[in-house]
C-alpha positions in Angstrom: -31.2 -89.3 7.1 -29.9 -85.7 7.0 -28.2 -86.1 3.6 -30.4 -84.2 1.0 -28.6 -85.5 -2.1 -25.4 -87.3 -3.2 -23.3 -85.5 -5.8 -20.8 -87.1 -8.2 -17.8 -85.6 -9.9 -16.6 -87.8 -12.7 -13.3 -88.1 -14.6 -11.5 -85.9 -12.1 -8.0 -87.6 -12.2 -5.9 -87.6 -15.4 -5.0 -91.2 -14.9 -8.7 -92.1 -15.0 -9.4 -90.0 -18.0 -6.4 -91.6 -19.8 -7.6 -95.1 -19.1 -11.2 -94.2 -20.2 -10.2 -92.7 -23.6 -9.5 -96.1 -25.3 -13.0 -97.2 -24.2 -14.6 -94.3 -26.1 -14.9 -91.7 -23.3 -12.5 -89.1 -24.7 -15.3 -86.7 -25.4 -16.2 -86.7 -21.7 -12.8 -85.2 -20.7 -14.3 -82.1 -18.9 -13.3 -78.5 -19.3 -15.4 -78.0 -16.2 -16.2 -80.5 -13.4 -18.4 -83.3 -14.7 -21.2 -83.4 -12.2 -24.3 -85.5 -11.7 -26.3 -86.6 -8.7 -28.4 -89.3 -7.2 -30.7 -90.0 -4.2 -29.3 -90.2 -0.7 -31.0 -93.6 -0.2 -28.0 -95.1 -2.1 -25.7 -94.6 0.9 -24.6 -97.7 2.7 -22.8 -98.2 6.0 -18.9 -98.4 5.9 -18.7 -102.1 6.8 -21.9 -103.5 5.4 -22.4 -106.1 2.6 -24.1 -104.7 -0.4 -26.7 -106.4 -2.6 -25.8 -106.6 -6.3 -28.8 -107.1 -8.6 -28.5 -109.1 -11.8 -28.6 -106.0 -13.9 -25.5 -104.7 -12.1 -23.5 -107.9 -12.5 -22.0 -107.7 -16.0 -18.9 -106.0 -14.6 -19.1 -104.5 -11.1 -16.1 -102.1 -10.7 -14.6 -100.4 -7.7 -14.1 -96.6 -7.4 -12.4 -95.4 -4.3 -13.1 -91.7 -3.6 -12.6 -88.9 -1.2 -16.0 -87.8 0.2 -16.7 -84.1 0.9 -19.4 -83.0 3.3 -20.6 -79.4 2.7 -23.1 -76.8 3.9 -23.0 -74.9 7.1 -25.9 -73.1 5.5 -27.7 -73.2 2.1 -25.5 -71.6 -0.6 -25.7 -70.7 -4.3 -23.4 -69.1 -6.9 -20.4 -69.0 -4.7 -16.7 -68.4 -5.6 -14.0 -70.9 -5.0 -12.8 -69.0 -2.0 -16.3 -68.9 -0.6 -16.6 -72.6 -1.3 -13.7 -73.3 1.0 -15.7 -72.0 3.9 -18.6 -74.4 3.2 -16.5 -77.6 3.4 -17.2 -79.2 6.7 -15.0 -82.3 6.4 -14.0 -85.5 4.6 -14.7 -89.2 4.6 -14.1 -92.3 2.5 -16.4 -93.7 -0.2 -16.6 -96.5 -2.7 -18.6 -95.5 -5.7 -19.3 -99.1 -6.9 -19.9 -98.8 -10.7 -21.8 -101.3 -12.9 -20.1 -101.3 -16.3 -21.7 -102.0 -19.7 -22.7 -105.5 -20.7 -25.6 -107.7 -22.0 -27.7 -107.2 -18.9 -27.3 -103.4 -18.4 -26.6 -102.4 -22.0 -24.8 -99.1 -22.2 -23.4 -97.8 -18.9 -26.4 -96.1 -17.2 -24.2 -94.8 -14.5 -26.8 -92.8 -12.6 -29.6 -95.3 -12.4 -27.4 -98.3 -11.9 -25.5 -96.6 -9.0 -28.7 -95.4 -7.3 -30.1 -98.6 -5.8 -30.8 -98.6 -2.0 -27.8 -99.0 0.3 -25.4 -99.6 -2.6 -22.7 -97.0 -2.0 -20.7 -97.2 1.3 -19.4 -94.1 3.1 -17.5 -93.7 6.3 -16.1 -94.6 8.8 -15.6 -91.1 10.3 -15.8 -87.5 9.3 -12.5 -85.6 9.6 -12.7 -81.8 9.8 -11.5 -79.6 7.0 -9.6 -77.7 9.7 -7.4 -80.8 10.2 -6.8 -81.9 6.6 -7.0 -78.5 4.9 -8.8 -77.3 1.7 -7.8 -78.9 -0.6 -6.4 -81.9 1.2 -3.4 -83.9 0.0 -3.9 -87.5 1.2 -3.1 -90.9 -0.3 -6.0 -93.0 -1.5 -5.7 -96.8 -1.9 -8.3 -99.4 -3.0 -7.7 -103.2 -2.5 -9.7 -106.2 -3.7 -9.0 -109.4 -1.7 -5.9 -107.7 -0.3 -4.4 -106.7 -3.7 -3.8 -103.0 -4.3 -5.8 -102.0 -7.4 -5.8 -98.2 -7.1 -3.4 -95.8 -5.5 -3.1 -92.0 -6.0 -3.1 -88.8 -4.0 -5.9 -86.3 -3.9 -3.6 -83.5 -4.8 -3.7 -85.0 -8.3 -7.4 -84.1 -8.8 -8.1 -82.1 -12.0 -10.6 -80.0 -10.0 -9.9 -79.6 -6.3 -12.7 -79.9 -3.7 -13.3 -76.1 -3.5 -13.6 -75.9 -7.3 -16.1 -78.7 -7.4 -18.2 -77.1 -4.7 -18.2 -73.7 -6.4 -19.2 -75.3 -9.8 -21.9 -77.3 -8.1 -23.5 -74.1 -6.8 -23.9 -72.4 -10.2 -27.6 -71.8 -10.5 -28.4 -74.3 -7.8 -29.1 -73.9 -4.1 -27.0 -76.5 -2.2 -28.5 -77.6 1.1 -26.5 -78.4 4.3 -25.4 -82.0 4.6 -24.9 -82.6 0.8 -22.4 -85.4 0.2 -20.0 -85.1 -2.7 -18.0 -87.9 -4.3 -14.9 -86.1 -5.7 -13.9 -88.6 -8.3 -11.9 -91.8 -8.6 -8.3 -92.3 -9.7 -7.0 -94.7 -12.3 -7.0 -98.5 -12.0 -10.6 -99.4 -12.8 -10.7 -103.1 -13.7 -13.1 -102.7 -16.6 -10.8 -100.1 -18.2 -7.6 -102.1 -17.6 -9.1 -105.2 -19.1 -10.4 -103.4 -22.2 -14.1 -103.9 -21.3 -13.7 -107.7 -21.1 -13.5 -108.0 -17.3 -16.1 -109.8 -15.2 -15.5 -107.3 -12.4 -15.4 -107.9 -8.7 -16.6 -111.4 -7.8 -19.4 -112.0 -5.4 -18.0 -112.3 -1.8 -14.7 -110.5 -2.5 -13.6 -108.1 0.2 -13.2 -104.5 -1.2 -11.4 -102.0 0.9 -10.9 -98.3 0.4 -8.4 -96.5 2.6 -7.6 -92.8 2.7 -4.6 -91.5 4.7 -5.5 -89.7 8.0 -9.2 -90.6 7.6 -9.6 -94.4 7.8 -10.9 -97.2 5.7 -14.2 -98.9 4.7 -14.6 -102.6 3.9 -17.4 -103.9 1.7 -18.4 -107.3 0.5 -20.7 -107.3 -2.6 -23.2 -110.2 -2.6 -24.7 -111.1 -6.0 -28.4 -111.7 -5.9 
């Protein structure tokens, strides 16, 4: 209830950019962090089932991500060094992503990710004093026990402090803002050349980040 907004940083691992290029996303490779946001009502509990509406079912993809919680006080137009002091801690998230298809059309990645209780976050918040700024921790995503993503957060194109600094340009960021820092390579839709049916209804999807914990979600198709 205290999260004012959910911020996304897209295409933030080179492996993800490389797999996206053959699908026509080369022009989106960012010279600066690729940022967008959505309502906090999209946040789901770390072990809850999520409802997947028909318009999201063409290809539901996983996106394991490091979550950053910021804002000891409101801030705006801060440097990277100043941004480090605004990072409270880290958690785990799965930025479930409906891909293009006959129901959704072109990927409307803001609207289709913004449905109520669609994006799990948790299970704990680990202080930035413990993991550092930026952190270097392994991230692993599994579907029905099979590893589908694995990388280390040190391989981000823009580290967490750079993201926070960029986010603050011209914008006042409120305490409690949640930031998804980007997913790594391994997205099923990209691997399958856009022909994948995505995660099946009832499959167990797990995202685990070293030294933080894991979240487990079962998508249920409506």
